[in-house]
N, C-alpha and C positions, 0 to 999 in steps of 0.2 A: 680015739677022739682027740682033736687038736685042742690047743689052748690059745687064746687070743688076747693081745695087748695092743694099746694105742700109744705111741710115743709122741708126745706133744710138748708145749712149752707156753709161757706167757707171751712170747713175741718171736719174731724172726731173729736169726743170727745168734742164737744162744747154744747151738751145737746139736740140734735134733738129728740131723743126718749122720754126723759122726758117731753119736751114740747109738743110733739104730744099726749102722754098719758094724760097729764094734760088737754089740750084743749078738747080732745075727752070726757073725763069723766065730765069735767065742763059743756060742752053743753048737754051731756046726762043727768046730774043733773037738767038741765032746761027743760027736756022733749023732746029734739031733738033725732031723730034717726041719729047716727053717724056710717059711714063705713070707715074703714081704709084699706090701702094697703101699701106694702113695695116696693119701687123701688130698684131693684137689687137683688143679690142672697143670702142675709142674711136670714137664715131659722129660727132664734131665735125670732126676733122682732114680727112676726105675732101673736105669742101666747100672747104677752103683749097687743097688740092691741085688741085681743078678750077679754082679762081680763078687759080692759078699756071700751069697747063698748057693750059687750054681743053679738057681731056679728063676724063671722069668717072672718079673714083677709088672703090675699094671696099675693104672690110676682108677680110683673110685671117687666119684664126684656127686655130691648131693644136689648141686644146683642143676647139673646137666643130665643126670641119670635118674631114672626111677628105681624104686626098691628091687624090682625084678632084675634090672640090668646089674645093680650093685651085687645082689645075691648071687647072680650068675658068675660074676667075675671073681667073687671072693671064694666061690666053691672050689676053686683049684687048691685052696689050702686044706682040704678035707683030709688029705693023706700026710700032712705035715705034723710034727710034734709041737711046734710053736709057730704062731702067725703074728707078724708084727705090721701094723699099719702106721706109717709115718705121717704125721700131720703136716700142714702148712701154716705159716704164720703163727699167731696165737691160737690157743685151744677154741675160743668162741668167735674168732674172726671170720666173717663172711660178708656177703653183700647185704644191702638194706632190704631188698625185696626177695622174698622166697622164690625159689626155682621149682624144679620138678619134685624133689623130695626134701628140700632144705635150702639153706643159704650158702652152701659151699664150705661151711665150717667143719673143722675136724670133729667138733662135739657131735655133729649130726651123725657121722659114721660111728663114733663110739657108742651113742645111744641106740642107733639102728641095730648094730651088731651085738650089743650088750657086753662090750669089752671094756675092762678098767683102763684108766689112763695113767701112764707113768710120765710125770712132768720132768723136764730137763730145765733146771733153773740156774741161771748164771747170777750169782749174788755179788758181782763186781760193784764196788761203790756203795754196798749196803750190807746189813747183817740181819738183824731180827725182822726187818721189813720184808725180807724174802718170805718169812712164815706168814706174814699178813697176806701177801700176794697169793701164796699157795692155798691158804685157808679160803680166800675170796673165790678162787677158781673152783675149789672143791664144792662150795655152797652155792655157786651162781645158778645152776641149772639142775633141777631134779632129773634124775634119769641118767646123768653122767657121773660115774664113780671114779674117785681118785684112788689109785693103788698105792702110790708113794712118790718119792722124789729122788732124782739123781742130781746132785750139785755138780756144776761144771765151772772150771776156772777159779777155784777157791785160791785165795791169796797166801794162806798160811794155815798151820794147825789151829792157831788161836781164832782165826776167822771162821774156820770150819766148825769149831766147838760152839761159837756163838750162834751160828745159824742152826746147827743141829739141836741145840737146846731149845731154841725158839720153835722149831717145827715139832719137836717132841711135846712141847708144851701145849700145842693145838691138836695133838693126836695124829700127826702125819708122819708116816714111816720115811726114814732116809735109807735108801738102798746103797748109797755110796757117795763119795765126794772125789771129784777129779781135780788135781792140781793143774795149772797151766802146763801145756806140753806142746811146744811149737812144732814138733815133728810130725804131728798128725793133723795139721791144718790142711783142709782141702783148698786148692787154688781156685780163684774166682775170676770172672770177667763181667762184661756189662749186662749179660742176661742170666747170670747165675754162675753155678759151678762150671769149671772147665770140664767138658764131658769125659766120662769114664773111659771111652774108647780112644781118647787122645792122650791118656796118662799111662805111659808104659810101666810105671812103678806102682799102679793102683793096688795091685795084690799085696805088695809089700807094706804099703801105707795101711791098708785095712788090717793086715796081720798085726802091725805094731799097735793100731787102735785097739784091737781085740785083746792083745796082751796087757796093755795099759789099763783097759776097763776091767779085765778079769782081776787085776791086782787091786783095784780100788773099789770095786762094786760087788755086792753079794749076788752073784748070778743065781744062786739057788732061791734066794728070797724074791728076786724079781720074777723068776719062773713060777714060783709058787703063788704069786699074786695074780697070775693070768686066769681068765675065765675059761672053763671047759666049754668047748663049742663044737657044734657040728652044723654044717650048712643046711639052711632051710630050702626045700625044693622051690625053684623059681618057676613061676608060671610062664615066663618069657625071658629071653635073653636080651642081647643088644639089638636095637633097631638100626642095623647097619646093612646097607647094600653096597657090594663092591663097585667101584667105578667102571669096571670091565672085567672080562674073563681073563685076559692076559694084561698085566699092568706092568709097564716100565717105570721103576721107581728110582729117581735120583738119590744117591746114597754116598756121601763122603763128608769131609769136615765142614763143607759149606751147606750141605743139605742133609740134615740129621735129625730134625725135630719132628718125629713121628710118634704119635701115641701108640704104645705097643698093643693096646686092645683093638685099635683099628686094623692093624695088619693081621692080627689073629682072627678077627671077624671076617676080613676079606678072604683069608685062606679057608676058614671054616665054612664060608659059603661056596667054596670051590674054585676061587680065583687063583691064578698062578702069578707070582711076583718075580720079575727079573730086575736086578739092580744094575745101574751104570754110574759112572763117576764123571760129572762135568769137569771137575778139577783135573782129571786125567785125560781130558779132551775126548771122552767117550760119547757117543750119540745113543739115544734110546733104541732098544731092540726093535728092528724093523717089523718083527712079527707080532708085536704087541698091538692091542686095539685101543689102549689109552696110555698116556704118559702123566705121571704125577710128580711135581717138584715140591717137596716139603720145605718147611722153614729151616733156618740154620744161621749161618754166618757169612752170607755172601758179601757183606759189607767189608769183611776182612780179606776177601779174595777177589775183589771186583776186578782188578787188573788182569788177573790170570783168566778169569771167566771171559773178560772181553777179548782176550788174545786167543782163546781156544776156538779156532774156526771150525773144526770138525764138530764139536758139540753144538755150536750155534747154528751151523747149516743143517746138521742132522735134525735138530729140533724143529726148525722152520719147515723142513721137508715133511716131517712127521705131522705137523700141524695142518698141512695142506688138506689132509684127508681124514684125520682122526683127532679126538679130543685131547687137549693138553690143559691141565689144571695146576696152578701154583698156589701155595699157602705162605703167606708172609714173606720170608726171604725168597721163596720160589716164585711168588707173585712179583716181587721186585725184579727178578731176573727175567721174567716174561715181558717186562716193560721196556721202554726206549733207552733209558739211561739211569745210572746210579752214581751219585757223587759220594765219594769216600770220606773218611774223617779228615783227611788233609785238604779237602776241597777239589780233588781231582775227579773230573767227570768221565765215567767209563760207559761205553755203548754196551747195551745188553742185547737181548734177542730180538726185541722189537715186535713181538707178537701182540702186545698191548701197548697203548700209548702212555701208560704210567711212567712218571719219572719221579724219583725219590732222592733225598739227600740225607746222608748220615752226618754231614758236616753241621747241619742245622738240627741238633738233637733235641728231641722232646719225647718223654716217655709216654707210651700208649699202653694202657694196662687194664685189663678187666674182662669179665664174661661178656659174650655177644650172643644175641638172638637175631638170626637173619631169616627173613622170608624171601625166598628166591623169586626174582622177577623173570628169570629165564632158567632153563635147566642147566645143571652142571653134572659132570660125570657121577653117576650113581644116584642123582636126586632130581626129582621133577620140578618143574616151575610151580611155585606155591608152597613148596616144602619148607618146614620151619626147622632150621639147623641151630644147634647150640654149640658154642665154641668159646675159645679163649684168645685174647689178643695180648701180645707182650713184645714191644719193639721200641726202638728209639729213633726210627727214621721218619722224616717229614715228607709229606706228599707235595711235590712242586707242580705236578700236573696229573690229572686223572680224567682224560677226555673221552673215554669210551662209554658205551651204555652201561649203567650200573647193573651189577649182577643181582643185587638184593637191596631190600630196605633193611638196614641193620640198627638194632637198638642195644644200649647198654643194659646192665642189670637193673637199672631204675626205670627203664622204658624210654629213655631219652633217645632220639634219633642221632646217629653219629655220621660223620662225614666219610668214613672208611667203608664205602658201599661195595667194594669189589668192582670188577670190570669184566665185560664180555666183548669179544670181537671174533668173528669167524668161529673157528673151533677152539679158541683159547678162552679160558676163564681164570679168574684169580680172586683171592680174598686175603685180607690181612688177619683173619681169625683162623685158628687151627680147629678143625672139626672134631667135636667130642662125641656127639650123638644126634640123632634126628628125633623130633617129637613124634610120638606115635599118633 
C-alpha cells in the first residue's frame, strides 16, 4: 500500500517544486519507489518529476477533470512506496466558479484523495507571522489536513528559532528548515521554469537539492506523516479521443508543451505517434493521417522557423489533404506571421490568417471552456473542451472562421476563439479533457 502527501504552500514562488524534487530524489536514493503528480494545469513540472523519480508524472486537475479521471490517473501510484502531488499557486487558490469536480485548487486534490498537506513556507521578512499563516491554512477548510511545515530560505539560526517556536505554539510540526542555497535555484523564463529537457545538468541539480534537504529535513518524519492509500476503482478513465490513428507530433525546444496524460491516452486508445522537429527543418511524417503542433516557445525561434523551408513546405503539403491542428505556440506557427520581442516580423506557415506579436506583450492566463463551432481532430462540432491558456502574445489579426465559442472560468466570452481554414485548425488553449 502506498503513502500519499500533497506538497503545497501559501503562494507561488516559495520553493514547492524544488522541495518536491528534493524529497522525491532523496527517498529514491533510499531505495523507495516514488510517484509524483502535478495538481493544476502546469505542463512543465511533470518532466522535472520524471527526472527526479524515473517515473512518468501527469497532471490532475479538479476544474477540468471529473473524479473518475483523477482516480484513473492517480492509480499509477498504486505500486509506489510514496506518492507526492505537487500543488500550484497557494493551497486554496483556484478560480471563482466551480468546474467539473472543483475550482482547480490544490486543496481539492488533497481532500478528494485524503492526503495530508506538507506546507512549504518562506518566512522571509517575517517571523511569528509565518505561524499565523500556517494556522490559518490549517483551519480554513474542513477535510484538508495539515501534516506539517518545511521552512525555506530562513535567514539565520535565530530567525529559524523564532519561527519554530511560534509554529510549535500553535501545534504545527516543523519537519525542517532550509537556509538559502543559491546552487539549487531552478532557472526561469517568461512561461515558468526552463524545461527539464533543456537543462543538461538537471540530474546534478536535483541530486544537490536532495542532499541539501536530507541534511536539513527529517525525511522519516515527513514520510511518517503520509496517509496510507490505495487507489479506488474508477468507473471511467479519461474522456479522450485521439486526433487520428497515426499522429505526427512536432517536438523540440519550440514545440514542447504537451500534457503527458494526453499522449498516454492517445497511445492507450491505439494511436501511433511519430515526432518531428521543425527547428531541425523536418516535415511531418507523410504516412501520418493528422499533424499536431503543440505549444512551446516559437517566439524565441521565429527566425529559424521562418527560414526552415522544408518544414514549412512539408506542412503545407500535408495540410492539403489531412488535418493539422496547433495549440498556442503551434497555433501561432500555423498563422501568417509572428513578430518577435525585438519587433521583427517573421513569416510563418500561412495555413491560417492569424498574426501575432510578442513585442506587444500582454499576459493571457486561465482556464478555458470551448464549445466547438466546427470539428477539430479528435472532437466533433458541438463538443465542450476544457483547457488552459497561458501566453504573452497579442493577436494582431484573426480573420478566419472561429473554431469555437470560448469562455473563461467565470463564463465570460473571450476573444481567443481559435481559427479554422481548410484542413487547419488552431486554439490558444491547451486541451486537458472533453466534457462527458
